[in-house]
N, CA and C atoms as a LAMMPS dump frame, in Angstrom:
ITEM: TIMESTEP
0
ITEM: NUMBER OF ATOMS
507
ITEM: BOX BOUNDS ff ff ff
-5.0000000000000000e+02 5.0000000000000000e+02
-5.0000000000000000e+02 5.0000000000000000e+02
-5.0000000000000000e+02 5.0000000000000000e+02
ITEM: ATOMS id mol type element x y z
1 1 1 N 18.458 -19.31 -10.042
2 1 2 C 17.687 -18.473 -9.142
3 1 3 C 16.314 -19.105 -8.952
4 2 1 N 15.902 -19.221 -7.72
5 2 2 C 14.62 -19.812 -7.383
6 2 3 C 13.504 -18.799 -7.639
7 3 1 N 12.389 -19.305 -8.141
8 3 2 C 11.25 -18.445 -8.452
9 3 3 C 10.049 -18.825 -7.604
10 4 1 N 9.169 -17.864 -7.416
11 4 2 C 7.877 -18.098 -6.791
12 4 3 C 6.833 -17.579 -7.776
13 5 1 N 5.756 -18.334 -7.939
14 5 2 C 4.691 -17.966 -8.865
15 5 3 C 3.455 -17.579 -8.075
16 6 1 N 2.874 -16.448 -8.421
17 6 2 C 1.656 -15.968 -7.781
18 6 3 C 0.541 -15.978 -8.811
19 7 1 N -0.583 -16.623 -8.467
20 7 2 C -1.705 -16.728 -9.402
21 7 3 C -2.889 -15.926 -8.883
22 8 1 N -3.363 -14.996 -9.709
23 8 2 C -4.505 -14.165 -9.34
24 8 3 C -5.794 -14.978 -9.417
25 9 1 N -6.867 -14.412 -8.899
26 9 2 C -8.157 -15.101 -8.901
27 9 3 C -8.677 -15.338 -10.309
28 10 1 N -8.227 -14.537 -11.274
29 10 2 C -8.658 -14.734 -12.653
30 10 3 C -7.623 -15.476 -13.487
31 11 1 N -6.697 -16.18 -12.826
32 11 2 C -5.804 -17.109 -13.508
33 11 3 C -4.509 -16.561 -14.065
34 12 1 N -4.212 -15.295 -13.877
35 12 2 C -2.964 -14.722 -14.377
36 12 3 C -1.85 -15.067 -13.386
37 13 1 N -0.737 -15.598 -13.917
38 13 2 C 0.378 -16.036 -13.074
39 13 3 C 1.567 -15.1 -13.272
40 14 1 N 2.142 -14.665 -12.153
41 14 2 C 3.339 -13.829 -12.158
42 14 3 C 4.471 -14.623 -11.529
43 15 1 N 5.626 -14.664 -12.201
44 15 2 C 6.814 -15.326 -11.661
45 15 3 C 7.761 -14.269 -11.117
46 16 1 N 8.183 -14.482 -9.886
47 16 2 C 9.084 -13.542 -9.223
48 16 3 C 10.265 -14.284 -8.635
49 17 1 N 11.426 -13.66 -8.597
50 17 2 C 12.515 -14.249 -7.822
51 17 3 C 12.065 -14.37 -6.361
52 18 1 N 12.508 -15.404 -5.699
53 18 2 C 12.081 -15.65 -4.321
54 18 3 C 12.383 -14.472 -3.412
55 19 1 N 13.54 -13.819 -3.607
56 19 2 C 13.87 -12.689 -2.735
57 19 3 C 12.904 -11.521 -2.911
58 20 1 N 12.292 -11.397 -4.077
59 20 2 C 11.275 -10.368 -4.291
60 20 3 C 9.961 -10.82 -3.659
61 21 1 N 9.598 -12.066 -3.881
62 21 2 C 8.357 -12.604 -3.333
63 21 3 C 8.292 -12.553 -1.822
64 22 1 N 9.456 -12.675 -1.185
65 22 2 C 9.461 -12.694 0.276
66 22 3 C 9.269 -11.318 0.909
67 23 1 N 9.039 -10.292 0.108
68 23 2 C 8.571 -9.027 0.67
69 23 3 C 7.183 -9.225 1.278
70 24 1 N 6.506 -10.295 0.866
71 24 2 C 5.186 -10.665 1.378
72 24 3 C 5.336 -11.718 2.471
73 25 1 N 4.741 -11.462 3.634
74 25 2 C 4.804 -12.457 4.716
75 25 3 C 4.013 -13.703 4.357
76 26 1 N 2.977 -13.575 3.545
77 26 2 C 2.213 -14.736 3.092
78 26 3 C 3.102 -15.648 2.256
79 27 1 N 3.85 -15.072 1.338
80 27 2 C 4.768 -15.85 0.503
81 27 3 C 5.867 -16.458 1.373
82 28 1 N 6.392 -15.702 2.32
83 28 2 C 7.407 -16.236 3.238
84 28 3 C 6.882 -17.47 3.965
85 29 1 N 5.647 -17.386 4.46
86 29 2 C 5.056 -18.513 5.188
87 29 3 C 4.902 -19.734 4.296
88 30 1 N 4.448 -19.533 3.063
89 30 2 C 4.289 -20.659 2.138
90 30 3 C 5.645 -21.294 1.855
91 31 1 N 6.647 -20.488 1.604
92 31 2 C 7.992 -21.013 1.325
93 31 3 C 8.537 -21.761 2.539
94 32 1 N 8.306 -21.219 3.722
95 32 2 C 8.814 -21.849 4.934
96 32 3 C 8.125 -23.196 5.2
97 33 1 N 6.827 -23.273 4.933
98 33 2 C 6.084 -24.496 5.224
99 33 3 C 6.094 -25.5 4.085
100 34 1 N 6.457 -25.079 2.902
101 34 2 C 6.505 -25.979 1.739
102 34 3 C 7.82 -25.792 0.988
103 35 1 N 8.968 -25.98 1.647
104 35 2 C 10.248 -25.684 0.993
105 35 3 C 10.564 -26.608 -0.174
106 36 1 N 9.984 -27.799 -0.209
107 36 2 C 10.299 -28.739 -1.285
108 36 3 C 9.589 -28.4 -2.596
109 37 1 N 8.625 -27.515 -2.545
110 37 2 C 7.87 -27.152 -3.745
111 37 3 C 8.547 -26 -4.478
112 38 1 N 9.735 -26.221 -5.005
113 38 2 C 10.432 -25.178 -5.751
114 38 3 C 9.626 -24.761 -6.968
115 39 1 N 9.501 -23.479 -7.175
116 39 2 C 8.753 -22.901 -8.292
117 39 3 C 7.276 -23.271 -8.28
118 40 1 N 6.725 -23.593 -7.119
119 40 2 C 5.301 -23.904 -7.024
120 40 3 C 4.493 -22.627 -7.205
121 41 1 N 3.262 -22.793 -7.631
122 41 2 C 2.372 -21.658 -7.814
123 41 3 C 1.541 -21.462 -6.549
124 42 1 N 1.512 -20.233 -6.07
125 42 2 C 0.714 -19.89 -4.895
126 42 3 C -0.569 -19.241 -5.39
127 43 1 N -1.708 -19.923 -5.232
128 43 2 C -2.97 -19.325 -5.669
129 43 3 C -3.416 -18.242 -4.688
130 44 1 N -3.887 -17.155 -5.219
131 44 2 C -4.395 -16.046 -4.411
132 44 3 C -5.857 -15.818 -4.802
133 45 1 N -6.768 -16.645 -4.275
134 45 2 C -8.16 -16.626 -4.729
135 45 3 C -8.91 -15.334 -4.436
136 46 1 N -8.407 -14.509 -3.552
137 46 2 C -9.087 -13.256 -3.221
138 46 3 C -8.47 -12.049 -3.914
139 47 1 N -7.506 -12.296 -4.802
140 47 2 C -6.759 -11.196 -5.412
141 47 3 C -6.955 -11.193 -6.927
142 48 1 N -7.683 -10.2 -7.463
143 48 2 C -7.833 -10.107 -8.919
144 48 3 C -6.555 -9.593 -9.574
145 49 1 N -6.419 -9.876 -10.849
146 49 2 C -5.243 -9.433 -11.596
147 49 3 C -5.093 -7.914 -11.574
148 50 1 N -6.209 -7.188 -11.568
149 50 2 C -6.149 -5.722 -11.548
150 50 3 C -5.381 -5.208 -10.334
151 51 1 N -5.378 -5.978 -9.245
152 51 2 C -4.63 -5.594 -8.047
153 51 3 C -3.27 -6.276 -7.989
154 52 1 N -3.201 -7.548 -8.388
155 52 2 C -1.942 -8.285 -8.273
156 52 3 C -0.864 -7.721 -9.196
157 53 1 N -1.243 -7.301 -10.388
158 53 2 C -0.266 -6.727 -11.323
159 53 3 C 0.49 -5.552 -10.718
160 54 1 N -0.22 -4.531 -10.209
161 54 2 C 0.486 -3.418 -9.582
162 54 3 C 1.265 -3.818 -8.325
163 55 1 N 0.75 -4.78 -7.563
164 55 2 C 1.466 -5.235 -6.366
165 55 3 C 2.799 -5.857 -6.762
166 56 1 N 2.776 -6.713 -7.774
167 56 2 C 4.006 -7.353 -8.248
168 56 3 C 4.973 -6.299 -8.782
169 57 1 N 4.445 -5.329 -9.519
170 57 2 C 5.292 -4.246 -10.037
171 57 3 C 5.95 -3.486 -8.888
172 58 1 N 5.182 -3.161 -7.849
173 58 2 C 5.727 -2.45 -6.695
174 58 3 C 6.799 -3.292 -6.01
175 59 1 N 6.549 -4.597 -5.829
176 59 2 C 7.514 -5.481 -5.163
177 59 3 C 8.829 -5.532 -5.935
178 60 1 N 8.742 -5.673 -7.254
179 60 2 C 9.96 -5.731 -8.074
180 60 3 C 10.749 -4.434 -7.959
181 61 1 N 10.043 -3.336 -8.085
182 61 2 C 10.707 -2.03 -8.031
183 61 3 C 11.3 -1.772 -6.651
184 62 1 N 10.565 -2.121 -5.609
185 62 2 C 11.041 -1.904 -4.244
186 62 3 C 12.313 -2.706 -3.985
187 63 1 N 12.33 -3.951 -4.436
188 63 2 C 13.512 -4.79 -4.239
189 63 3 C 14.696 -4.229 -5.02
190 64 1 N 14.439 -3.757 -6.242
191 64 2 C 15.495 -3.175 -7.067
192 64 3 C 16.076 -1.931 -6.394
193 65 1 N 15.223 -1.059 -5.912
194 65 2 C 15.674 0.176 -5.274
195 65 3 C 16.394 -0.125 -3.968
196 66 1 N 15.868 -1.061 -3.179
197 66 2 C 16.506 -1.356 -1.89
198 66 3 C 17.857 -2.033 -2.075
199 67 1 N 18.042 -2.758 -3.179
200 67 2 C 19.356 -3.361 -3.419
201 67 3 C 20.361 -2.316 -3.905
202 68 1 N 19.869 -1.256 -4.54
203 68 2 C 20.755 -0.179 -4.977
204 68 3 C 21.163 0.715 -3.811
205 69 1 N 20.27 0.818 -2.817
206 69 2 C 20.519 1.668 -1.653
207 69 3 C 20.339 0.842 -0.385
208 70 1 N 21.293 -0.042 -0.088
209 70 2 C 21.109 -0.962 1.035
210 70 3 C 21.053 -0.3 2.404
211 71 1 N 21.521 0.914 2.532
212 71 2 C 21.498 1.587 3.829
213 71 3 C 20.282 2.481 4.003
214 72 1 N 19.312 2.363 3.1
215 72 2 C 18.107 3.189 3.196
216 72 3 C 17.364 2.869 4.486
217 73 1 N 16.843 3.891 5.084
218 73 2 C 16.14 3.728 6.357
219 73 3 C 14.85 2.958 6.165
220 74 1 N 14.522 2.109 7.114
221 74 2 C 13.266 1.382 7.085
222 74 3 C 12.206 2.043 7.937
223 75 1 N 12.566 3.131 8.596
224 75 2 C 11.599 3.772 9.475
225 75 3 C 10.867 4.88 8.729
226 76 1 N 9.716 5.201 9.207
227 76 2 C 8.89 6.224 8.584
228 76 3 C 8.876 7.456 9.484
229 77 1 N 9.293 8.585 8.955
230 77 2 C 9.363 9.787 9.772
231 77 3 C 8.183 10.718 9.535
232 78 1 N 7.429 10.499 8.51
233 78 2 C 6.261 11.317 8.179
234 78 3 C 6.568 12.8 8.212
235 79 1 N 7.358 13.2 7.28
236 79 2 C 7.631 14.617 7.142
237 79 3 C 9.057 14.971 7.488
238 80 1 N 9.334 16.222 7.415
239 80 2 C 10.666 16.726 7.704
240 80 3 C 10.869 16.825 9.207
241 81 1 N 12.119 16.901 9.614
242 81 2 C 12.42 16.974 11.039
243 81 3 C 12.223 18.373 11.6
244 82 1 N 12.216 19.372 10.767
245 82 2 C 12.044 20.744 11.238
246 82 3 C 10.583 21.145 11.262
247 83 1 N 10.354 22.444 11.346
248 83 2 C 8.992 22.965 11.401
249 83 3 C 8.42 23.241 10.018
250 84 1 N 9.115 22.849 8.976
251 84 2 C 8.68 23.159 7.619
252 84 3 C 7.953 21.983 6.971
253 85 1 N 7.148 21.278 7.728
254 85 2 C 6.417 20.122 7.209
255 85 3 C 5.495 20.554 6.078
256 86 1 N 5.604 19.876 4.943
257 86 2 C 4.837 20.253 3.759
258 86 3 C 3.676 19.311 3.472
259 87 1 N 3.339 18.438 4.395
260 87 2 C 2.227 17.518 4.192
261 87 3 C 2.611 16.265 3.443
262 88 1 N 3.877 16.107 3.121
263 88 2 C 4.33 14.93 2.381
264 88 3 C 5.242 14.087 3.255
265 89 1 N 5.091 12.789 3.139
266 89 2 C 5.912 11.848 3.892
267 89 3 C 7.296 11.818 3.267
268 90 1 N 8.311 12.156 4.033
269 90 2 C 9.669 12.201 3.488
270 90 3 C 10.201 10.815 3.154
271 91 1 N 9.593 9.763 3.694
272 91 2 C 10.029 8.4 3.399
273 91 3 C 9.374 7.845 2.135
274 92 1 N 8.381 8.531 1.594
275 92 2 C 7.707 8.09 0.375
276 92 3 C 8.526 8.591 -0.809
277 93 1 N 9.128 7.666 -1.539
278 93 2 C 10.021 8.05 -2.63
279 93 3 C 9.233 8.586 -3.822
280 94 1 N 9.935 9.286 -4.684
281 94 2 C 9.285 9.866 -5.861
282 94 3 C 8.681 8.8 -6.755
283 95 1 N 9.379 7.659 -6.925
284 95 2 C 8.826 6.617 -7.787
285 95 3 C 7.564 6.026 -7.167
286 96 1 N 7.509 5.906 -5.833
287 96 2 C 6.298 5.386 -5.196
288 96 3 C 5.149 6.378 -5.347
289 97 1 N 5.434 7.653 -5.127
290 97 2 C 4.406 8.672 -5.268
291 97 3 C 3.859 8.661 -6.697
292 98 1 N 4.738 8.558 -7.679
293 98 2 C 4.322 8.494 -9.079
294 98 3 C 3.543 7.207 -9.36
295 99 1 N 4.012 6.095 -8.8
296 99 2 C 3.347 4.802 -8.969
297 99 3 C 1.904 4.876 -8.469
298 100 1 N 1.705 5.389 -7.254
299 100 2 C 0.356 5.467 -6.691
300 100 3 C -0.496 6.483 -7.437
301 101 1 N 0.121 7.589 -7.853
302 101 2 C -0.617 8.632 -8.57
303 101 3 C -1.193 8.102 -9.881
304 102 1 N -0.463 7.203 -10.534
305 102 2 C -0.9 6.666 -11.825
306 102 3 C -2.011 5.626 -11.701
307 103 1 N -2.286 5.161 -10.487
308 103 2 C -3.344 4.172 -10.292
309 103 3 C -4.697 4.857 -10.146
310 104 1 N -5.71 4.242 -10.707
311 104 2 C -7.082 4.666 -10.475
312 104 3 C -7.382 4.519 -8.981
313 105 1 N -8.23 5.373 -8.437
314 105 2 C -8.519 5.332 -7.001
315 105 3 C -9.02 3.959 -6.562
316 106 1 N -9.92 3.357 -7.325
317 106 2 C -10.438 2.035 -6.959
318 106 3 C -9.338 0.982 -6.978
319 107 1 N -8.456 1.059 -7.965
320 107 2 C -7.335 0.115 -8.046
321 107 3 C -6.38 0.348 -6.878
322 108 1 N -6.143 1.598 -6.522
323 108 2 C -5.279 1.914 -5.385
324 108 3 C -5.784 1.232 -4.117
325 109 1 N -7.079 1.315 -3.86
326 109 2 C -7.626 0.68 -2.668
327 109 3 C -7.594 -0.844 -2.782
328 110 1 N -7.771 -1.379 -3.989
329 110 2 C -7.627 -2.829 -4.18
330 110 3 C -6.187 -3.259 -3.918
331 111 1 N -5.231 -2.461 -4.361
332 111 2 C -3.814 -2.758 -4.136
333 111 3 C -3.516 -2.777 -2.636
334 112 1 N -4.05 -1.809 -1.902
335 112 2 C -3.812 -1.781 -0.457
336 112 3 C -4.481 -2.956 0.246
337 113 1 N -5.672 -3.341 -0.195
338 113 2 C -6.316 -4.527 0.376
339 113 3 C -5.499 -5.777 0.083
340 114 1 N -4.958 -5.862 -1.123
341 114 2 C -4.108 -6.995 -1.494
342 114 3 C -2.836 -7.009 -0.657
343 115 1 N -2.239 -5.843 -0.46
344 115 2 C -1.034 -5.757 0.372
345 115 3 C -1.33 -6.214 1.794
346 116 1 N -2.488 -5.86 2.293
347 116 2 C -2.882 -6.306 3.625
348 116 3 C -3.057 -7.825 3.645
349 117 1 N -3.741 -8.374 2.659
350 117 2 C -3.966 -9.818 2.542
351 117 3 C -2.644 -10.58 2.441
352 118 1 N -1.703 -10.021 1.683
353 118 2 C -0.424 -10.69 1.463
354 118 3 C 0.632 -10.336 2.512
355 119 1 N 0.327 -9.413 3.401
356 119 2 C 1.277 -9.032 4.438
357 119 3 C 2.49 -8.293 3.912
358 120 1 N 2.268 -7.315 3.057
359 120 2 C 3.361 -6.512 2.5
360 120 3 C 3.343 -5.168 3.225
361 121 1 N 4.005 -5.119 4.366
362 121 2 C 3.918 -3.943 5.231
363 121 3 C 4.469 -2.675 4.582
364 122 1 N 5.51 -2.801 3.79
365 122 2 C 6.071 -1.627 3.126
366 122 3 C 5.088 -0.987 2.163
367 123 1 N 4.351 -1.811 1.44
368 123 2 C 3.352 -1.301 0.496
369 123 3 C 2.179 -0.678 1.244
370 124 1 N 1.777 -1.287 2.332
371 124 2 C 0.694 -0.721 3.141
372 124 3 C 1.104 0.656 3.661
373 125 1 N 2.306 0.754 4.203
374 125 2 C 2.784 2.027 4.757
375 125 3 C 2.902 3.094 3.677
376 126 1 N 3.48 2.739 2.537
377 126 2 C 3.661 3.711 1.456
378 126 3 C 2.322 4.162 0.886
379 127 1 N 1.437 3.207 0.636
380 127 2 C 0.119 3.548 0.089
381 127 3 C -0.697 4.385 1.052
382 128 1 N -0.625 4.048 2.329
383 128 2 C -1.352 4.818 3.34
384 128 3 C -0.809 6.238 3.432
385 129 1 N 0.502 6.385 3.342
386 129 2 C 1.107 7.72 3.36
387 129 3 C 0.667 8.532 2.153
388 130 1 N 0.588 7.878 0.996
389 130 2 C 0.144 8.57 -0.21
390 130 3 C -1.297 9.059 -0.046
391 131 1 N -2.166 8.198 0.463
392 131 2 C -3.563 8.593 0.668
393 131 3 C -3.65 9.71 1.7
394 132 1 N -2.841 9.637 2.744
395 132 2 C -2.83 10.698 3.753
396 132 3 C -2.439 12.033 3.126
397 133 1 N -1.475 12.011 2.208
398 133 2 C -1.088 13.237 1.509
399 133 3 C -2.261 13.801 0.719
400 134 1 N -3.005 12.929 0.073
401 134 2 C -4.128 13.373 -0.753
402 134 3 C -5.215 14.007 0.101
403 135 1 N -5.592 13.347 1.183
404 135 2 C -6.73 13.837 1.963
405 135 3 C -6.352 14.935 2.949
406 136 1 N -5.058 15.195 3.115
407 136 2 C -4.641 16.184 4.115
408 136 3 C -5.19 17.579 3.831
409 137 1 N -5.409 17.937 2.601
410 137 2 C -5.915 19.262 2.285
411 137 3 C -7.403 19.305 1.99
412 138 1 N -8.091 18.204 2.218
413 138 2 C -9.516 18.133 1.896
414 138 3 C -10.381 18.52 3.09
415 139 1 N -11.577 18.988 2.77
416 139 2 C -12.566 19.193 3.821
417 139 3 C -13.089 17.83 4.258
418 140 1 N -13.846 17.829 5.343
419 140 2 C -14.399 16.574 5.837
420 140 3 C -15.312 15.936 4.783
421 141 1 N -16.105 16.737 4.115
422 141 2 C -17.016 16.212 3.1
423 141 3 C -16.243 15.629 1.914
424 142 1 N -15.186 16.323 1.487
425 142 2 C -14.358 15.819 0.387
426 142 3 C -13.657 14.521 0.777
427 143 1 N -13.188 14.471 2.013
428 143 2 C -12.524 13.256 2.499
429 143 3 C -13.5 12.092 2.523
430 144 1 N -14.705 12.338 3.017
431 144 2 C -15.724 11.279 3.032
432 144 3 C -16.025 10.799 1.621
433 145 1 N -16.135 11.721 0.689
434 145 2 C -16.413 11.338 -0.699
435 145 3 C -15.253 10.53 -1.271
436 146 1 N -14.022 10.955 -1.015
437 146 2 C -12.852 10.254 -1.54
438 146 3 C -12.753 8.846 -0.977
439 147 1 N -13.033 8.703 0.31
440 147 2 C -12.917 7.405 0.976
441 147 3 C -14.211 6.588 0.926
442 148 1 N -15.224 7.119 0.24
443 148 2 C -16.531 6.453 0.139
444 148 3 C -17.15 6.179 1.505
445 149 1 N -17.026 7.142 2.403
446 149 2 C -17.643 7.042 3.724
447 149 3 C -18.991 7.742 3.646
448 150 1 N -20.063 7.068 4.045
449 150 2 C -21.382 7.701 3.951
450 150 3 C -21.479 8.912 4.876
451 151 1 N -22.319 9.869 4.506
452 151 2 C -22.484 11.052 5.358
453 151 3 C -22.98 10.636 6.745
454 152 1 N -22.514 11.357 7.738
455 152 2 C -22.928 11.029 9.099
456 152 3 C -24.194 11.786 9.458
457 153 1 N -24.732 11.446 10.594
458 153 2 C -25.909 12.106 11.131
459 153 3 C -25.554 13.562 11.437
460 154 1 N -26.366 14.494 10.955
461 154 2 C -26.075 15.92 11.168
462 154 3 C -26.041 16.285 12.643
463 155 1 N -26.881 15.644 13.465
464 155 2 C -26.861 15.929 14.902
465 155 3 C -25.511 15.557 15.492
466 156 1 N -24.975 14.446 15.035
467 156 2 C -23.67 14.01 15.515
468 156 3 C -22.593 15.019 15.104
469 157 1 N -22.675 15.518 13.865
470 157 2 C -21.711 16.52 13.402
471 157 3 C -21.78 17.782 14.253
472 158 1 N -22.981 18.228 14.573
473 158 2 C -23.13 19.435 15.378
474 158 3 C -22.538 19.247 16.766
475 159 1 N -22.743 18.072 17.34
476 159 2 C -22.162 17.79 18.656
477 159 3 C -20.638 17.802 18.574
478 160 1 N -20.113 17.202 17.512
479 160 2 C -18.662 17.19 17.336
480 160 3 C -18.119 18.593 17.11
481 161 1 N -18.834 19.412 16.337
482 161 2 C -18.396 20.788 16.086
483 161 3 C -18.306 21.585 17.391
484 162 1 N -19.268 21.364 18.285
485 162 2 C -19.253 22.07 19.569
486 162 3 C -18.142 21.554 20.475
487 163 1 N -17.961 20.24 20.486
488 163 2 C -16.992 19.636 21.392
489 163 3 C -15.552 19.799 20.904
490 164 1 N -15.358 19.677 19.568
491 164 2 C -14.014 19.73 18.975
492 164 3 C -13.993 20.71 17.796
493 165 1 N -14.102 21.989 18.041
494 165 2 C -14.178 22.947 16.929
495 165 3 C -12.939 22.944 16.035
496 166 1 N -11.796 22.592 16.581
497 166 2 C -10.56 22.574 15.804
498 166 3 C -10.588 21.52 14.705
499 167 1 N -11.45 20.515 14.814
500 167 2 C -11.552 19.498 13.762
501 167 3 C -12.148 20.056 12.477
502 168 1 N -12.888 21.14 12.592
503 168 2 C -13.643 21.646 11.451
504 168 3 C -13.076 22.949 10.901
505 169 1 N -11.81 23.206 11.156
506 169 2 C -11.173 24.428 10.653
507 169 3 C -10.934 24.361 9.176
């Protein structure tokens, strides 16, 4: 079995089967452009181990689950098909929800940045859905605090409240 090695910015190397590594478009591109470098190490200078470890764990688990359920849908429906939407993405599996829940908030955002850097669309979609679930019940101020968005100009808020009152329910 062919392996791909991913090296974090702090020197930690993870070895993955190639079929797991190719969940990343960055890894796919490296393999496609350097096919003779079997088991070569791909340096990821912008990715610390604190983020790469969980990303690799997610990739391994995702590949394992998708091989067990090959007919699983790849589309995202964001909720139930009926009117009983509970604020949870129906495509986000229990293991993914648990995986993201166990991550520190800062690590979660580092993982999503890493997924974006590495082109792991499934991880981006799942992580974004998880964050959407979290902030769906928050007030605007709580959401800003959670996402580290600085407070806006109060005059701007008042204008928005008048123009779009439904946003502030």
